[in-house]
SEKE-248999 format. One record per atom (N, C-alpha, C): x, z, y. Coordinates in steps of 0.02 Angstrom, whole numbers, plus 32768, in hexadecimal, padded with zeros to 4 digits. Last residue first. Layout:
# residues N
   xx   zz   yy
    X    Z    Y
...
***
This chain:
# residues 189
   xx   zz   yy
 B477 3876 8E04
 B4B2 38B5 8E33
 B4E2 3888 8E4E
 B3CF 3845 8E46
 B41F 383B 8E25
 B44F 3857 8E38
 B357 3856 8E73
 B378 389B 8E53
 B3BC 387A 8E41
 B32A 37B5 8E5E
 B322 37F6 8E73
 B340 3821 8E55
 B389 371F 8E78
 B37A 3758 8E3F
 B35C 379F 8E60
 B35D 36A3 8EF2
 B390 36D9 8EDA
 B37B 3703 8E95
 B335 35F1 8EAF
 B322 3633 8ED6
 B356 366B 8EB5
 B342 3591 8E63
 B35C 3588 8EA5
 B351 35DE 8ECE
 B2DA 35B8 8DF4
 B311 3592 8DFD
 B318 3578 8E51
 B2A4 3639 8DBB
 B287 3613 8DE4
 B2C9 35F7 8DFA
 B284 367E 8D24
 B2C4 365C 8D43
 B2A3 3631 8D6D
 B221 36FB 8D01
 B22F 36BC 8CF4
 B25B 36B6 8D48
 B255 37A8 8CBF
 B21B 3775 8CFA
 B24C 3748 8CE2
 B239 3829 8C34
 B25E 37FB 8C52
 B234 37CF 8C84
 B1FA 388F 8C11
 B232 38A9 8C57
 B24B 3856 8C5D
 B1BA 3876 8B96
 B189 3880 8BCF
 B1B2 3881 8C0E
 B222 387C 8B48
 B20B 3837 8B51
 B1E5 3853 8B95
 B274 38E4 8B0D
 B27A 38E4 8B4C
 B249 38A5 8B6F
 B28D 38CA 8A87
 B24F 38EE 8A8B
 B253 3910 8AD0
 B2E9 3855 8A7E
 B2A0 3851 8A6B
 B26E 3894 8A85
 B34A 3865 8B16
 B33C 3858 8AD5
 B2FF 3851 8ABE
 B35D 38DC 8BA1
 B360 3899 8B6B
 B365 3886 8B29
 B389 3936 8BFC
 B348 3930 8BEA
 B33F 38E5 8BC5
 B40E 397E 8C2A
 B3EA 3978 8BDB
 B3B0 395E 8BC4
 B409 38CC 8C59
 B417 38FD 8C1C
 B41A 394E 8C3E
 B382 387B 8CA8
 B3C3 388F 8CA6
 B3DF 38C2 8C60
 B352 37BD 8C75
 B348 380D 8C94
 B37A 3828 8C94
 B2F3 3723 8C85
 B33E 3759 8C87
 B332 37A1 8C88
 B2C6 367A 8C3F
 B2C2 36D3 8C5D
 B2F3 36EF 8C60
 B288 35F0 8C59
 B2C7 360B 8C4D
 B2CB 3655 8C6D
 B22C 3572 8BF7
 B238 35A3 8C38
 B279 35DE 8C18
 B233 352D 8B95
 B209 3506 8BBF
 B226 3535 8C04
 B29F 34E8 8B0B
 B27F 351F 8B3D
 B259 34E6 8B7E
 B26C 347B 8A90
 B296 3486 8ACC
 B278 34C4 8AFC
 B261 34B9 89DF
 B23E 34A2 8A27
 B27D 349B 8A6A
 B29D 3460 8956
 B2A5 348F 899D
 B274 3485 89C8
 B27A 33EE 8912
 B23E 3426 8906
 B255 345A 8939
 B2AE 335C 8973
 B2B3 3390 8933
 B27B 33B7 8942
 B2B0 330C 89C8
 B2A3 32F4 899F
 B295 3316 895F
 B2D9 332C 8A69
 B297 3349 8A40
 B28E 332A 8A07
 B391 337C 8A66
 B36A 333A 8A70
 B32B 3354 8A4B
 B3D2 33D6 8A6C
 B396 33D8 8A9D
 B37A 339A 8A9A
 B442 33D2 8A1A
 B403 33EC 89F6
 B3CD 33F4 8A2A
 B45E 3332 8A10
 B45E 3363 8A1D
 B420 3397 8A29
 B4DE 32DC 898C
 B485 32E6 89A2
 B48E 3323 89CD
 B568 3289 8990
 B52E 32AD 8976
 B509 32BE 899D
 B5F7 329B 8A04
 B5D9 3289 89D0
 B596 32A8 89AC
 B5FF 325F 8AA7
 B5F9 328F 8A7F
 B5D4 327C 8A46
 B6AF 3230 8AED
 B670 3222 8AD7
 B652 3263 8AA3
 B71A 3227 8B7C
 B6F8 325A 8B52
 B6C0 3220 8B2B
 B7A7 31A8 8B6D
 B766 31C4 8B8F
 B743 31EA 8B5C
 B833 3156 8B8A
 B811 3172 8B6C
 B7D2 318B 8B88
 B892 30BC 8B82
 B87A 30F1 8B9A
 B847 3128 8B64
 B910 303A 8B78
 B900 308B 8B5C
 B8E0 30AF 8B8D
 B95A 2FA3 8B82
 B926 2FC3 8BA5
 B902 3008 8B70
 B9CC 2F42 8B3E
 B99D 2F64 8B32
 B991 2FA1 8B6A
 BA10 2E9D 8B38
 BA06 2ED5 8B5D
 B9CF 2F03 8B3D
 BA4F 2E04 8ADB
 BA29 2E4A 8AD7
 BA3C 2E94 8B04
 BA89 2D73 8AB4
 BA98 2DA7 8AF1
 BA59 2DCF 8AED
 BA8B 2D49 8A06
 BA68 2D46 8A4F
 BA8E 2D70 8A7A
 BAC3 2D43 8991
 BAD6 2D04 89A5
 BA9D 2D0B 89F6
 BAAB 2DD3 895A
 BAFB 2DC4 8981
 BAF5 2D75 899D
 BA41 2DF4 892D
 BA38 2DEA 8974
 BA82 2DD3 8993
 BA53 2E3F 88B9
 BA31 2E01 88B3
 BA12 2DDF 88F6
 BA99 2EB0 88E0
 BAC0 2E7E 88BE
 BA9C 2E38 88A7
 BA8D 2F20 8964
 BA5F 2EF6 8931
 BA73 2EB8 8919
 BAD9 2F4E 89D2
 BAD4 2F72 897E
 BAB6 2F4E 8953
 BAE3 2F28 8A4B
 BAFF 2F07 8A06
 BAFC 2F23 89E0
 BA99 2F39 8AE6
 BA8B 2F51 8AAC
 BA9F 2F0A 8A78
 BAAC 2F70 8B91
 BAC9 2F38 8B58
 BAAD 2F6F 8B1B
 BA24 2FD0 8BDB
 BA6D 2FC1 8BC6
 BA72 2F7A 8BA3
 B9C7 3045 8C39
 B9D0 300D 8C1B
 BA0D 2FE8 8C26
 B985 30D4 8BFF
 B9B5 309F 8BF7
 B9B2 306C 8C07
 B910 3110 8C1F
 B959 3142 8C16
 B986 3112 8C12
 B87B 3120 8C73
 B8AD 30FD 8C62
 B8F8 311C 8C59
 B7F7 3159 8C54
 B831 317C 8C6E
 B855 3151 8C56
 B745 313F 8C67
 B780 3135 8C3D
 B7BC 3141 8C6D
 B6C3 31BB 8C68
 B6D7 3194 8C8A
 B72D 3175 8C5C
 B65D 31F0 8BCF
 B68E 31E8 8C06
 B6A0 31C6 8C45
 B5CF 3191 8BA9
 B60D 31AE 8B97
 B638 31CC 8BCB
 B551 3143 8B8D
 B550 318C 8BB1
 B583 31BC 8B94
 B56E 309E 8BE1
 B571 30D7 8B97
 B577 311A 8BB0
 B5B0 3038 8C20
 B570 3042 8C28
 B546 3070 8BEE
 B63A 3058 8C2B
 B61F 3024 8C08
 B5DA 3024 8BEE
 B67B 30AA 8C8F
 B651 30CD 8C4D
 B624 309A 8C1C
 B705 30A5 8CCB
 B6DD 3083 8CBF
 B6C1 30A6 8C84
 B781 30E3 8D0B
 B750 30F2 8D1F
 B6FE 30D7 8D13
 B7CB 3048 8CF9
 B7D7 30A0 8D15
 B796 30A9 8D23
 B7C2 2FCC 8CB4
 B7BE 2FFF 8C9E
 B7B4 3035 8CB3
 B7E9 2F86 8D29
 B7BD 2F78 8CFF
 B7A4 2FC6 8CE6
 B86A 2F95 8D22
 B84E 2FB9 8D5F
 B810 2FAD 8D46
 B893 2F6C 8CA9
 B8A6 2FAF 8CCE
 B871 2FCD 8CFF
 B880 2EF3 8CCA
 B864 2EFF 8C92
 B85C 2F42 8C99
 B8E2 2ECD 8D21
 B8A5 2EBF 8D3B
 B861 2EEF 8D00
 B967 2EE4 8CDD
 B952 2F0D 8D09
 B908 2F00 8D1C
 B956 2E81 8C72
 B95C 2EBB 8C6B
 B93D 2F00 8C84
 B963 2E15 8CC0
 B923 2E18 8C9E
 B918 2E5E 8C8A
 B9D0 2E13 8CDC
 B9A8 2E23 8D22
 B967 2E20 8CFF
 BA2F 2E0E 8C78
 BA1C 2E5C 8CA0
 B9E7 2E58 8CD1
 BA20 2DA6 8C48
 BA03 2DD2 8C30
 BA01 2E03 8C4D
 BA55 2D57 8CA2
 BA09 2D4E 8CC8
 B9F1 2D7F 8C77
 BAD4 2D7B 8CA6
 BABC 2D87 8CF4
 BA6B 2D90 8CD1
 BAFF 2D2A 8C1B
 BAFA 2D73 8C3C
 BAE7 2D9A 8C66
 BAD1 2CAF 8C2C
 BAA8 2CE0 8C0F
 BAB3 2D33 8C11
 BAE1 2C3C 8C82
 BAE4 2C86 8C9F
 BAC4 2CB2 8C7C
 BA89 2BDF 8C2B
 BA9F 2BE0 8C5D
 BA9E 2C31 8C6D
 BA8E 2C18 8B6E
 BA50 2C12 8BAF
 BA76 2C11 8BDE
 BACD 2C26 8B0C
 BADA 2BEA 8B25
 BAA7 2BC9 8B63
 BA9B 2C9F 8AC6
 BAD9 2CA7 8AE9
 BAD9 2C5A 8B0A
 B9EF 2CBC 8AE2
 BA14 2C93 8AC7
 BA5E 2CA6 8AEA
 B9B0 2D61 8AFF
 B9BD 2D1D 8B18
 B9E7 2CF8 8AEF
 B944 2DE4 8B05
 B97C 2DCC 8ADC
 B96F 2D92 8AF4
 B933 2E8C 8B1A
 B933 2E57 8B27
 B964 2E1F 8B1E
 B8E4 2F12 8ACE
 B91A 2EEA 8AC0
 B909 2EAC 8AE2
 B89A 2FB1 8ADD
 B885 2F5D 8AF2
 B8D3 2F3F 8AF1
 B874 3040 8A95
 B89E 301A 8A9C
 B887 2FCD 8AAD
 B83C 30E9 8AAF
 B831 309A 8AA3
 B859 307C 8ABC
 B7FE 317A 8A82
 B841 315F 8A99
 B830 3107 8A82
 B787 31F9 8AA8
 B793 31C7 8A81
 B7DB 31A9 8AA6
 B785 32A5 8A8A
 B7A5 3273 8ABE
 B7B8 323D 8AA9
 B6F9 32EF 8A66
 B72A 32C0 8A4C
 B740 32A6 8A86
 B678 3356 8A42
 B698 3341 8A70
 B6D4 3323 8A5C
 B5F4 336E 89D2
 B640 336D 89CD
 B63D 3353 8A0E
 B55A 33C2 8A29
 B57F 3388 8A0D
 B5C5 338B 89FF
 B514 3436 8A42
 B529 343A 8A06
 B54B 33EA 89E7
 B51B 3416 8AC0
 B4DD 340D 8AB0
 B4FB 3415 8A61
 B570 3446 8B1C
 B541 3473 8B1B
 B504 3459 8AF0
 B5D7 33DC 8B32
 B5AE 33CE 8B62
 B56D 33FF 8B5A
 B676 3412 8B34
 B654 340E 8B09
 B616 3419 8B3B
 B702 33E7 8B57
 B6C3 33C0 8B6D
 B68D 33D2 8B52
 B75D 3455 8B18
 B74F 3464 8B58
 B717 3427 8B92
 B76D 342D 8AA0
 B744 344F 8AA8
 B72A 345D 8AF6
 B776 337A 8A5A
 B786 33AE 8A91
 B75F 33DB 8AB9
 B7BE 3339 89D3
 B797 335E 89E0
 B79B 3378 8A35
 B7F1 3287 89E6
 B81F 32BF 89F0
 B7DB 3306 89F1
 B7F1 31EF 899F
 B7C8 3213 89C2
 B7E3 3271 89C0
 B857 3153 89A4
 B843 3190 898F
 B812 31BA 89B9
 B842 30D2 89DC
 B870 30E3 89A7
 B868 3131 8998
 B7DD 3050 89C6
 B7C3 308D 89DB
 B7F8 30AD 89BA
 B807 2FA8 8A13
 B7FD 2FD5 89DA
 B7EC 3020 89F5
 B800 2EFF 8A38
 B7F1 2F4C 8A56
 B7F5 2F70 8A04
 B858 2E82 8A80
 B844 2E97 8A3C
 B835 2EDF 8A4E
 B85E 2DF2 8AE3
 B854 2E3D 8AE6
 B839 2E58 8AAD
 B89E 2D4D 8AF7
 B875 2D72 8ADC
 B87D 2DC6 8AF8
 B8B7 2CAB 8B44
 B8BF 2CDD 8B39
 B896 2D19 8B1E
 B898 2C6B 8A81
 B8C0 2C96 8ACA
 B8AA 2C7D 8B0F
 B871 2C85 89DC
 B86B 2C69 8A25
 B875 2C81 8A62
 B8E2 2C9F 8967
 B8AF 2CB5 8994
 B8B2 2C9E 89D6
 B925 2C6A 88EB
 B8FD 2C47 890A
 B8C4 2C64 8956
 B919 2D15 88B8
 B949 2CC4 88AD
 B900 2CA0 88D0
 B8E5 2D8B 88A1
 B908 2D6C 88E6
 B920 2D34 88E1
 B859 2DC2 884F
 B888 2D7C 8852
 B8A2 2D7C 8893
 B810 2E40 8883
 B849 2E32 8844
 B86E 2DF1 884A
 B7E2 2E7D 8902
 B7FC 2E38 88F2
 B827 2E49 88BA
 B7A9 2EF3 8956
 B7CD 2EF8 890E
 B7D8 2EB4 88F3
 B756 2EB4 89D5
 B76F 2EDB 89B7
 B77C 2EE0 8964
 B76F 2E19 8A50
 B758 2E49 8A0B
 B767 2E87 8A03
 B771 2D91 8A98
 B773 2DEF 8AAC
 B753 2E15 8A6F
 B7D6 2D0F 8ABE
 B7A0 2D3A 8A91
 B7BE 2D81 8AB5
 B7DF 2CD0 8B41
 B7C6 2C9B 8B0E
 B7B5 2CC3 8ACE
 B7CA 2CF0 8BEA
 B7E4 2D0B 8BB7
 B7BA 2CE4 8B68
 B78B 2CDC 8C59
 B7C5 2CBD 8C3F
 B7DA 2CBB 8BF7
 B728 2D43 8C75
 B70E 2CFE 8C47
 B742 2CD6 8C2B
 B735 2DD4 8C76
 B767 2DAD 8C79
 B753 2D7B 8C5E
 B6B8 2E15 8C6F
 B6D3 2E33 8CBB
 B727 2DEB 8CB7
 B67E 2DF7 8C02
 B655 2DF9 8C4A
 B69A 2DF9 8C71
 B6E9 2E3C 8BA4
 B6C6 2DF9 8BAA
 B6A3 2DDD 8BED
 B6C3 2ECE 8BC9
 B707 2E98 8BE2
 B708 2E48 8BED
 B656 2ECF 8BA5
 B65C 2EDA 8BEE
 B6A0 2EB2 8C09
 B64C 2EC0 8B17
 B623 2E96 8B48
 B63F 2EB2 8B89
 B6AD 2F25 8AF4
 B6BC 2EDA 8AF0
 B6A7 2EBA 8B29
 B663 2F96 8B1C
 B6A1 2F8A 8B2A
 B6CE 2F31 8B2B
 B5E4 2F7C 8AC8
 B5EB 2F7D 8B10
 B633 2F84 8B24
 B634 2F8F 8A50
 B601 2F53 8A5D
 B608 2F4F 8AAA
 B650 3017 8A4E
 B677 2FD2 8A3A
 B662 2F9E 8A63
 B5D2 3044 8A5A
 B604 3052 8A8F
 B631 3023 8A7E
 B587 302A 89D4
 B56D 3010 8A20
 B59E 301C 8A5E
 B5D3 306A 8980
 B5CB 301B 896E
 B5C0 3004 89CB
 B5C5 30E6 89A0
 B612 30CA 89BA
 B5FD 3096 89B8
 B53C 3128 8A02
 B546 30FF 89D3
 B589 30E5 89D8
 B51E 31DF 8A50
 B52A 3180 8A57
 B53E 3168 8A0A
 B4D2 323B 8ABA
 B4E9 3224 8A7B
 B4F7 31D6 8A8A
 B4A4 326F 8B30
 B4F9 3267 8B28
 B50B 324E 8ACE
 B454 3299 8BAB
 B448 3280 8B5C
 B48A 325A 8B6B
 B455 3345 8BFB
 B46B 32F8 8BFC
 B45D 32CA 8BAE
 B3F3 33BA 8BDB
 B418 33B3 8C00
 B415 335A 8BE5
 B371 33FF 8BB5
 B37D 33C5 8B84
 B3C3 33C3 8B92
 B338 3415 8C5B
 B31F 341D 8C22
 B348 33F7 8BE5
 B39F 342A 8CDA
 B37C 3408 8CC8
 B37A 3418 8C6D
***
């Protein structure tokens, strides 16, 4: 395929797609947001989403000169400690969210989600009056533009040529033949 897959993303759009997908899948949630600063008076139950980090992943290089990163996401499921059966309910919601996230791409050209953890989360002092569980997942995203995008002065190749050593390079252009995709290569060793 000339140009390869279109994997260019906008991180803000990916954030919004994740938030929107969770809100649609779980309509009983009173709040589904990312990076909420004021956590007092939070309408409950709630899910707060964050992109925790991005680690370069050279093994996921798409061949487009984009930077492939393993993005790690966190979603905190938050309910009030006075909710009936709060401990059981938060675990039920966390498990359901984990199932929803598993292999999801959220409608974006990103890798499918791999759930890493579904566990209690007690590390945020702003949330001590709540019962909180964390769903953590990772997925590959490609940052930056593709060299194969046809919006630059670099032409996209329209044919693939081949030859065999030592008959290669500019001095041997007449020795090259066009590759017919799907056909065997004549004279292949």
